[in-house]
C-alpha positions in Angstrom: 107.1 98.2 101.7 105.7 96.7 98.6 107.4 97.3 94.8 106.4 99.8 93.2 104.5 98.6 90.1 105.1 101.6 88.1 108.8 100.4 88.1 109.0 96.6 88.2 106.0 96.1 86.4 103.6 93.3 88.2 106.3 91.3 89.5 106.1 90.4 93.3 108.9 87.9 93.1 111.8 86.9 90.8 113.2 83.4 91.3 116.9 82.6 90.1 118.2 79.3 89.3 121.8 78.7 89.9 123.9 75.8 87.6 126.9 75.1 86.3 129.4 72.1 86.2 130.4 70.5 90.1 133.0 72.3 91.8 132.4 75.9 90.1 131.5 77.5 93.2 127.6 77.4 93.2 126.4 77.0 96.8 129.4 79.0 98.0 128.0 82.1 96.1 124.6 81.8 97.3 125.7 81.0 101.1 128.2 84.0 100.9 125.4 86.5 99.1 123.0 85.5 101.9 125.2 85.6 104.9 128.2 88.1 103.7 130.3 85.5 105.1 132.6 82.7 103.0 131.3 79.2 104.6 133.9 76.9 105.5 131.2 74.1 105.0 128.9 74.0 102.6 126.3 71.1 101.4 126.0 69.4 98.2 123.1 71.3 97.3 121.7 74.4 99.5 118.1 74.4 99.9 115.9 77.4 98.4 117.4 80.8 100.0 115.2 84.1 100.0 116.9 87.5 99.6 114.6 89.9 101.5 112.6 92.3 99.8 114.8 95.3 101.0 118.1 93.6 99.7 117.9 95.4 96.2 116.6 99.2 95.1 113.5 97.5 93.5 112.4 95.9 96.6 111.4 92.8 95.2 112.0 89.4 96.9 114.6 87.6 95.1 114.6 83.7 95.9 117.5 81.7 95.1 117.3 78.0 93.9 120.7 75.8 94.0 121.2 72.7 91.5 123.2 69.5 91.4 124.5 68.6 87.6 125.2 65.0 88.7 123.1 62.7 86.5 121.1 61.0 88.9 119.4 64.6 89.7 119.3 65.8 85.9 115.0 65.6 85.8 115.2 68.0 88.9 117.7 70.3 87.3 115.6 70.6 84.4 112.6 70.9 86.4 113.9 74.1 88.2 115.2 75.7 84.9 111.8 75.6 83.5 110.4 77.7 86.3 113.0 80.2 86.7 112.7 83.5 85.9 116.5 84.2 85.4 119.5 81.7 85.3 122.6 82.2 87.0 125.5 79.8 85.2 128.9 79.5 87.0 131.7 78.7 85.7 135.5 78.3 87.8 137.9 81.0 87.0 140.8 78.4 87.8 139.6 75.8 85.6 139.2 76.9 81.6 137.4 73.6 81.0 134.4 74.8 82.9 134.4 77.9 81.0 134.5 75.9 77.7 131.7 73.8 78.5 129.3 76.9 78.7 129.5 76.7 75.0 129.8 72.9 74.6 127.1 71.8 76.8 125.1 74.1 78.9 124.0 77.2 76.6 123.2 74.8 73.8 121.3 72.2 76.7 119.2 75.2 78.1 117.8 75.9 74.1 117.2 72.4 73.7 115.2 72.7 77.0 113.1 75.9 75.6 114.4 77.9 78.5 114.1 81.3 77.4 114.9 83.4 80.2 117.9 85.9 80.8 121.5 84.1 81.7 124.1 85.5 83.9 127.0 84.0 83.3 129.2 84.3 86.5 133.2 83.3 86.9 133.4 82.3 90.4 136.7 81.9 92.3 138.5 85.2 91.3 140.4 85.1 93.9 141.9 82.2 92.2 142.4 83.6 88.7 145.8 83.4 87.2 146.6 87.0 86.1 148.1 85.9 82.6 144.6 84.7 81.7 142.7 87.0 79.0 140.1 89.7 80.3 137.0 88.5 80.6 135.5 90.8 77.5 138.1 88.6 75.4 136.7 85.7 76.2 133.0 85.9 76.6 132.6 88.2 73.3 132.5 85.4 71.2 130.3 83.3 73.3 127.7 86.1 74.1 127.8 87.0 70.0 126.5 83.3 69.4 124.2 83.0 72.5 122.1 86.2 72.5 120.3 85.1 75.6 123.2 86.3 77.6 122.3 89.4 78.9 125.5 89.9 81.2 128.9 88.4 82.3 130.6 88.8 86.1 133.7 87.6 87.8 133.1 87.3 91.5 134.8 85.8 94.6 132.7 84.0 97.7 136.1 84.1 99.6 136.7 87.8 99.0 133.6 88.9 98.8 133.9 90.3 95.3 131.0 91.3 93.6 128.7 88.8 95.2 125.6 90.7 95.6 126.3 92.4 92.3 125.9 88.7 90.7 121.9 88.5 91.9 121.3 92.4 91.5 122.3 91.4 87.6 120.0 88.6 87.2 116.9 90.4 89.5 117.5 93.5 87.1 117.5 91.1 84.0 114.0 89.9 84.9 112.5 93.4 86.4 114.0 95.4 83.5 114.7 92.8 80.7 116.9 94.2 77.5 115.4 91.9 75.0 112.1 94.2 74.4 113.6 97.3 74.4 117.0 96.7 72.6 118.3 94.8 69.7 122.0 93.6 70.6 122.5 92.7 67.2 121.9 96.3 65.4 122.3 97.9 68.6 119.1 100.2 68.4 115.8 100.6 69.7 113.5 98.0 68.7 110.6 98.8 67.0 107.9 98.4 69.2 109.8 100.3 72.1 110.4 103.3 69.6 106.8 103.4 68.8 105.8 103.4 72.4 108.2 106.2 73.0 106.9 108.2 70.3 103.4 108.2 71.8 104.8 109.3 75.0 106.7 112.1 73.5 103.6 113.0 71.9 101.8 112.9 75.2 104.3 115.2 76.6 104.6 117.7 73.5 101.5 119.8 75.0 101.8 122.4 72.6 102.3 120.3 69.4 105.2 121.8 68.1 107.5 118.6 67.4 109.5 119.2 70.3 109.6 119.1 74.2 110.5 122.9 75.7 112.3 123.1 78.9 108.8 123.3 80.7 107.6 120.1 79.2 111.0 118.2 79.9 110.6 119.1 83.5 106.9 118.0 83.7 108.2 114.5 82.2 110.8 114.6 84.3 108.2 114.9 87.3 105.7 112.6 86.3 108.0 109.6 85.6 110.9 110.3 88.6 109.1 112.4 91.1 111.9 114.8 91.1 112.2 118.3 88.8 114.9 118.9 86.8 117.5 121.7 87.6 117.8 124.0 84.9 121.7 123.2 84.3 120.5 119.6 84.0 118.1 120.2 81.5 121.0 122.3 79.4 123.2 119.7 80.4 120.9 117.1 78.9 120.1 119.2 75.3 124.0 119.5 75.4 124.9 115.8 75.3 122.3 115.1 72.8 123.5 118.0 70.7 126.7 117.2 70.7 126.1 113.2 69.4 123.0 114.0 67.2 122.5 118.0 66.0 119.0 117.1 65.1 118.0 116.0 68.3 118.0 119.7 69.4 116.0 122.6 67.9 114.9 126.3 68.5 112.1 124.5 70.5 113.8 122.2 72.5 114.0 118.5 72.6 112.6 116.6 69.8 111.7 112.8 68.9 114.6 112.2 67.5 116.8 113.2 70.6 114.5 111.8 73.1 114.9 108.2 71.3 118.7 108.7 71.3 118.5 109.7 75.1 117.0 106.4 75.8 119.4 104.2 73.4 122.0 105.8 75.3 120.6 104.9 78.8 120.2 101.5 77.8 123.8 101.2 76.2 125.3 102.4 79.5 123.2 99.6 81.5 120.1 102.0 82.6 117.4 99.8 81.4 115.6 100.9 84.7 115.4 104.6 83.4 113.7 103.6 80.2 111.4 101.1 81.7 110.2 103.6 84.6 109.2 105.9 81.8 107.2 103.1 79.9 105.5 101.5 83.1 104.3 105.3 84.3 102.7 105.5 81.1 101.1 102.3 81.8 103.1 99.8 79.2 103.5 95.8 80.6 106.8 94.0 79.5 105.4 93.3 76.2 105.4 96.9 75.7 101.4 96.5 75.8 98.9 99.1 77.6 98.4 97.0 80.7 95.1 95.4 81.0 93.7 97.5 83.9 93.9 100.5 81.8 91.8 99.1 79.3 88.6 99.4 81.4 86.1 97.7 78.8 83.7 95.7 80.7 80.7 95.6 78.6 78.6 92.9 79.7 76.7 91.5 76.6 74.6 88.3 75.8 75.4 86.3 72.8 73.2 87.8 70.4 74.6 91.6 71.3 77.4 93.1 69.7 79.2 96.3 69.8 79.5 99.4 67.8 81.4 102.9 67.8 79.6 105.7 69.4 79.2 109.1 67.5 81.7 110.5 69.8 84.2 108.2 68.5 83.2 108.1 65.1 84.0 112.2 65.0 87.1 111.6 66.7 87.9 108.9 64.2 86.9 111.4 61.0 89.5 114.0 62.8 92.3 111.5 62.6 91.7 110.6 59.2 92.0 114.1 58.0 94.9 115.0 60.1 97.1 112.1 58.6 95.6 112.4 55.0 98.8 114.8 54.1 97.8 115.2 50.5 94.6 115.7 50.9 93.6 113.2 48.7 90.6 111.9 50.4 92.2 108.7 50.9 94.9 107.0 53.4 97.9 105.8 51.6 100.0 102.9 53.3 102.5 105.4 54.4 100.2 107.7 56.1 98.1 105.0 57.8 101.6 103.3 58.9 102.3 107.0 60.6 98.6 106.9 62.0 99.3 103.8 63.8 103.2 104.4 64.3 102.4 105.1 67.9 100.5 101.7 68.5 102.6 98.5 69.3 101.8 97.5 65.5 99.6 98.2 62.5 96.3 96.4 63.5 95.4 95.9 60.1 98.1 94.2 59.0 96.8 90.8 59.2 93.5 88.8 58.8 91.0 89.1 59.4 91.6 92.9 58.9 94.0 92.8 56.1 92.4 93.5 52.6 88.7 93.8 54.5 87.9 97.2 53.4 87.9 99.2 50.0 90.9 100.7 48.4 91.6 102.7 45.7 94.4 101.6 43.0 97.3 103.1 44.8 96.3 101.0 47.9 95.0 104.1 49.6 92.1 103.7 52.5 89.0 105.7 51.7 87.4 107.6 54.9 84.4 105.0 54.0 86.9 102.3 54.2 88.8 103.5 57.1 85.8 103.7 59.2 84.3 100.2 58.3 87.8 98.8 59.1 87.3 100.5 62.9 83.4 99.2 62.7 84.6 95.6 61.7 87.4 95.9 64.6 85.0 96.9 67.2 82.6 94.2 66.5 85.1 91.5 66.5 87.4 92.9 69.2 86.2 95.6 71.4 89.3 95.2 73.8 91.5 95.6 70.7 89.4 98.2 69.3 89.8 100.2 72.4 93.5 99.7 72.9 94.4 101.5 69.7 91.7 104.2 69.9 94.0 104.9 73.1 97.3 104.4 71.4 96.0 106.9 68.4 95.3 109.5 70.9 91.5 109.0 72.0 91.5 110.2 75.6 87.8 110.2 76.1 86.1 107.5 78.6 85.8 104.3 77.3 82.1 104.1 78.0 81.7 107.2 75.8 83.4 105.3 72.9 81.2 101.9 72.7 77.5 101.3 73.4 76.1 97.9 73.7 73.3 97.0 70.7 70.2 95.5 72.0 69.6 91.8 71.7 68.7 90.0 68.3 65.8 88.6 69.6 64.3 91.9 70.6 64.7 92.9 67.1 62.8 90.1 65.7 60.0 90.7 68.3 59.8 94.4 67.5 60.1 93.3 63.8 62.9 95.9 63.4 66.6 96.3 63.8 68.5 99.2 65.1 72.2 98.3 64.5 74.5 100.1 62.8 76.9 97.5 62.0 75.3 94.5 60.4 77.1 90.9 60.3 75.9 88.7 57.2 77.0 85.4 57.0 77.9 84.1 53.5 77.3 80.5 52.7 77.4 78.4 49.5 79.5 75.5 47.7 82.4 76.0 46.2 83.2 77.8 43.2 79.4 79.6 43.6 80.7 83.0 43.8 81.0 84.0 47.7 84.3 85.3 47.1 83.2 87.4 44.4 80.4 88.8 46.3 82.7 90.4 49.3 84.8 91.8 46.5 82.0 93.4 44.8 81.4 94.9 48.7 84.6 96.2 48.9 85.0 97.4 45.2 87.5 95.1 43.8 87.8 94.2 40.1 86.7 91.0 38.9 88.9 88.4 38.7 88.4 85.1 36.4 91.0 83.2 38.4 89.4 80.7 41.0 91.1 80.9 44.1 89.2 78.5 46.6 88.8 80.1 50.4 90.2 77.7 53.1 89.4 79.9 55.8 86.8 82.1 57.1 87.5 85.8 55.6 85.8 89.2 55.9 85.1 92.3 54.5 83.0 95.5 55.4 81.8 98.6 53.6 79.3 101.6 54.3 76.1 101.1 52.1 74.3 103.9 51.7 70.6 103.8 51.7 67.8 105.7 50.3 67.6 109.3 51.9 70.3 109.8 54.5 70.7 106.6 56.1 74.2 104.6 56.2 74.7 101.5 57.2 78.1 99.3 57.7 77.4 95.9 56.1 80.1 93.5 57.3 80.2 90.0 55.2 81.7 87.2 56.9 82.2 84.0 54.1 82.0 80.8 55.6 83.9 77.9 53.7 81.9 74.9 52.6 84.3 72.5 55.0 83.9 74.6 57.9 80.1 75.0 58.1 79.8 71.9 60.2 82.1 73.2 62.5 80.2 76.6 62.7 76.8 74.8 62.9 78.4 72.7 66.3 78.0 76.0 68.5 74.8 76.5 69.5 75.2 80.4 69.6 77.1 80.2 66.3 74.2 82.2 64.6 73.3 84.8 67.8 75.7 87.4 66.3 74.5 86.9 62.7 72.0 89.5 61.3 71.3 87.7 58.0 72.6 85.2 56.1 72.9 84.6 52.2 73.2 81.5 50.4 75.5 82.0 47.1 74.8 79.2 44.3 76.3 79.2 40.7 72.9 79.5 38.8 74.5 77.5 35.8 75.3 74.5 38.0 72.8 72.1 39.0 74.8 70.5 41.7 75.7 74.2 43.3 71.9 74.9 43.6 71.7 71.2 45.4 74.8 72.0 47.7 73.2 75.6 48.7 69.7 74.6 49.1 71.1 71.7 51.5 73.1 74.4 53.5 70.3 76.7 53.6 68.0 73.9 55.2 71.1 73.4 57.9 71.1 76.5 58.7 67.3 77.4 59.2 66.9 74.1 61.0 70.0 75.0 63.2 68.2 78.4 64.0 64.9 76.8 64.6 66.3 74.6 67.7 68.5 76.8 69.2 66.1 80.1 69.0 68.9 82.0 67.2 66.7 82.1 63.8 68.5 84.2 61.3 66.8 86.1 58.0 67.7 84.4 55.1 68.5 85.4 51.2 69.1 83.1 48.1 71.9 85.0 45.6 71.6 83.4 42.2 75.6 84.3 41.0 77.0 83.9 37.5 73.4 85.1 35.6 76.0 86.1 32.9 76.1 82.1 32.1 73.6 80.2 30.9 71.0 79.1 33.6 70.2 76.0 34.3 66.3 75.7 34.0 65.6 73.3 36.7 67.6 75.1 39.2 65.9 78.3 38.7 62.6 76.5 39.2 63.4 74.8 42.1 65.3 77.7 43.9 62.3 80.1 43.4 60.3 77.2 44.8 61.9 76.4 47.6 62.2 80.9 48.7 58.4 80.2 48.5 58.1 77.0 50.3 60.1 78.6 52.8 58.2 81.8 53.3 61.6 84.1 52.1 62.5 86.2 49.2 62.5 84.8 45.6 66.5 84.3 44.8 68.5 87.9 43.6 70.1 87.0 40.5 73.7 89.3 40.2 76.2 88.9 37.8 79.5 90.0 39.5 81.8 89.9 36.5 79.5 92.3 34.3 79.2 94.3 37.5 75.2 93.7 37.6 74.6 93.9 41.3 70.9 93.8 41.2 70.7 95.9 44.4 72.0 93.2 46.6 73.9 94.9 49.2 70.5 97.6 49.7 68.4 94.1 49.9 70.5 92.3 52.4 70.8 95.7 54.6 67.1 96.1 54.3 66.3 92.3 55.0 68.4 92.3 58.2 66.4 95.5 59.1 63.1 93.8 59.0 64.1 90.5 60.0 60.5 89.2 60.7 60.0 89.2 56.9 62.9 87.0 55.7 62.7 84.1 58.4 63.0 80.5 56.8 60.7 77.7 57.8 61.5 74.4 57.5 58.8 71.6 57.0 60.3 70.3 60.7 59.4 73.9 62.1 56.1 73.8 60.6 55.1 70.6 61.9 56.6 71.8 65.2 54.5 75.3 65.1 51.3 73.5 64.3 52.1 71.1 66.9 52.6 73.7 69.8 49.6 75.3 68.1 47.5 72.0 69.1 48.9 71.9 72.0 47.8 75.5 72.7 44.3 74.9 71.6 43.9 72.0 73.7 44.7 73.7 76.9 42.8 76.4 76.2 39.9 74.0 75.7 40.8 72.2 79.0 41.0 75.6 80.8 37.5 76.7 79.6 36.1 73.2 80.1 37.6 73.4 84.1 36.2 77.3 84.3 33.0 76.3 83.3 33.2 73.1 85.6 34.1 75.1 88.4 31.2 77.9 87.8 28.6 74.9 87.5 29.7 73.4 91.0 29.8 77.0 92.4 26.3 77.8 91.2 24.8 74.4 92.2 26.5 74.8 95.8 24.6 78.2 96.0 21.4 77.0 94.7 21.3 73.8 97.4 22.4 76.4 100.5 19.3 78.2 99.4 16.9 74.9 99.0 18.3 73.9 102.6 17.7 77.4 104.0 
């Protein structure tokens, strides 16, 4: 019978490596657990020993690896430790020096080797232990405080068959039902990610949404997780235990979230980690306490020039979630409200770049509905699988296929001279201190700052842009630092996901325009060479400063020569945006009107036209020759007749 994935995760086997000083009983321990007898003659190192799947309740086979601690075998020992799922570290109960070596050599050595697996400390030869010695708990408590990787400690006797199977049961259990993801030993409390997962499970089981699990809901939960109902007396007993220790854990409606979390902390404290793990795995969580990949059925096949967007169904769900968590009804989600919204996800997905500070917020740091939906549009655009996972974490129960759709290819949009996308990505190029970041900040409503802070890595900003009528589009702006342009363009498909490129220059600085023009030519040439041509616009920033006349004249001439719109002057400082975001959206929606044409591109097109014309003339000449030959043959045949 195969192991049950819902109870043991994805594990199909466990590899346990036994290490320790010479003569501490490693090999005898292994022979004893495999044969249930004490061996008279034991080899120095046992060959790999396999405990069958039915040896322990979780029905997962365990392979035990014996090792030698002699210097000549050190490389072998290191290799085995680095392949281990768990370590059994032995000492001899009758030799205190071997106990001292745990903290002076073995445990520091495992850390040095970066062996980050559970460690089971085993005192062998219990039958030889001096009765006057202090208890195991007194001996091991300071060591366990120093080395948190120790999962548990146990003493055994291979000779007397005392607690031998338990040694490897604890080792297997530490792998299949690990403590570290669930419980913080220092604070003696559930870890944050575990709390968030259990909160989501609680909400899913609270069918009537009254904030408590009734007797019927508790019973449904028990049947779902453990395939067995709870007797009424058992439900009463559970609630009594919670109420005695934590009165707020039970109310008139049933078991509260506080009580539910308390029960799981109690299970873990009593060593019943498998209970909490079984609950988590029944609801689809893996050992990292994230939803398993097989529960995120997002198989959206798409070409490089296609992107993923949220459907109307998903957008309506998100609007409902927004208003549900906007407790003070101020039209914005304050940081605390947003944290509450994502409190059932492993972590808030927008606390780090590229999502952090990528959308418009009010003066109190609140995220408006437009900002909220823009963040979701950005996350879906960049990471559809992550977007789906977070939709599920916050309560979306619909089919994945009904939440997302793949857009038409950009090449098709350009042939048809019309884009149907709701989310448009704009690459922002330009030299240092040209005003790129200020342009992104203007999109998300940030006030202008005189302080210049260079952008060292790509940055995103997203917001909804309202067009004339009732049309709304989400504009995603991606700032490309000047130093990263070469790396970006080294990828043939780098412009495939780009709907429009904007080239920003400081209109008061001749050198700024020279560099921006060079970037424009590079990007335009890259598009022509790869087939991923993008419409382009030039933005003349810092229009409040004295302009550099030659730069204005040259930028106007270049735009005309390349067949794109004349430069758009803006002053972010004076909030004179000159409708720039509308114009970016409009140019992206009608890409054929703003394709830049380089001189090399023009020559290439001219050459193609000449070749095509020549081929056409050759084809016409060949056709005339064939018709003439056929006519001559008919004439000759008639003459002969």
